[in-house]
C-alpha positions as CSV (number, residue, x, y, z in Angstrom):
1,M,138.7,166.3,142.3
2,G,135.9,168.8,142.1
3,L,133.3,166.0,141.6
4,A,134.1,164.4,144.9
5,V,132.2,167.1,146.9
6,C,128.7,167.1,145.6
7,Y,127.2,169.5,148.1
8,D,128.2,171.4,151.2
9,H,127.6,169.6,154.5
10,G,126.1,172.2,156.7
11,G,125.7,171.6,160.4
12,I,122.1,170.3,160.2
13,D,122.9,168.1,157.1
14,L,126.0,166.6,158.9
15,A,124.1,166.0,162.1
16,W,121.2,164.4,160.1
17,S,123.5,162.1,158.2
18,I,125.3,161.0,161.4
19,F,121.9,160.4,163.1
20,L,120.8,158.3,160.2
21,C,124.0,156.2,160.2
22,I,123.8,155.6,163.9
23,T,120.1,154.7,163.6
24,A,120.9,152.2,160.8
25,V,123.6,150.6,162.9
26,F,121.2,150.2,165.8
27,M,118.5,148.8,163.5
28,L,121.0,146.2,162.2
29,M,122.4,145.3,165.6
30,A,119.1,145.1,167.6
31,P,117.9,141.8,166.1
32,L,121.3,140.2,166.7
33,A,121.3,141.4,170.3
34,V,117.8,140.0,170.8
35,A,118.8,136.7,169.3
36,R,121.9,136.6,171.6
37,L,119.9,137.4,174.7
38,S,117.3,134.7,173.9
39,A,120.0,132.2,173.3
40,I,121.6,133.0,176.6
41,S,118.3,132.8,178.5
42,R,117.5,129.5,176.8
43,A,120.9,128.1,177.8
44,D,120.4,129.4,181.3
45,S,116.9,127.8,181.6
46,V,118.3,124.4,180.3
47,G,121.1,124.6,182.9
48,Q,118.5,125.2,185.7
49,L,116.5,122.2,184.5
50,Q,119.5,119.9,184.5
51,T,120.5,120.8,188.1
52,A,116.9,120.3,189.5
């Protein structure tokens, strides 16, 4: 059980690791969001062309 805690998480270390995790999640989600928005805008422009 003593091996489970490798080092003490101080306030700065904990905040830095949380920041890195959140940044990694945003970096993974951003391309998916851009792809989704472009798909929505393409579908919307196709819909406008069909009604014209």
